[in-house]
C-alpha positions, 0 to 999 in steps of 0.5 A, a space after each residue: 748232791 748238795 752235801 757232797 759239794 759242801 764237803 768238798 768246799 770244806 776240804 778245799 778251805 781246810 787245805 788252803 788254810 793249812 797251806 797258807 799257815 805252813 812254815 816256810 822251808 828252805 828250798 831243796 838244794 838251797 845251800 843257805 850260805 851267808 858267805 856272799 863275798 866268798 872269803 871263807 867266813 860269814 861276818 858283818 861284811 857279808 851282812 852289809 853286802 846283802 843289805 846293800 843288795 836288798 836296797 838295790 846294789 848287788 855289785 858286791 855279791 860274789 856268791 848269790 845274795 839270795 841266801 834263802 833261795 826264795 827268788 828275792 834279794 831282800 832284807 830277810 837274806 840280811 837277817 839270815 846272814 846276821 843269824 849265821 854270823 852270830 852262830 845261829 842254826 837253821 837260819 833260813 827257817 827262822 821266823 821273820 817280822 817287821 823291823 823299823 829304824 835299822 841302819 841301811 834298811 827301808 823305814 820298815 823292813 821284814 827280816 829276822 830278829 838277828 838282822 834287825 838287832 845287828 843293824 840297831 833297829 826295833 824288831 816288832 815281833 815274829 809274824 809282823 809285816 810292813 805296810 809301807 812304813 807301818 807295822 801290822 801284826 798278823 794273826 797267829 796260826 792258832 787264831 787262823 785255826 779258830 777262824 777256819 774251825 768256826 767257818 767249818 762249823 758254820 758251813 756244816 750246820 748250814 748243810 745239816 739244817 738245809 738237808 733236814 728242812 722239808 717242804 711245807 704242805 698244806 
């Protein structure tokens, strides 16, 4: 019984770890359309409108400024539009990272490298996040995989050792 319970625990931990590390994908049916002012083209004006919306003023958004359909008007949408304006492909699925010093963004904002570069910010690399105004590097998937593997080995070893222990008899 104990072995079955621990096997289930290992499976749950593995599933949660894989789910947390899975790349984000565009929501089914999301048009990922950066033409937020609806004037038949994606350009720096669309980037500025989305950037204003991420800062709280969405009055210029004719089309939805939540370009990647994640339910938030944020600086990631600004980056997606900048990527599309520069001719990038699959911009809604690009990696994001922390950007500091960009015009019109908060002191530290998560966006795509294209958005950060277009707004003259400093991109701190994929898989970085903001904690207030500070940039934090998060472990890469391979590092998380090693942590999960080490945890699985530890749990498995514990289960095997406990199963093989026999009560002492005098």
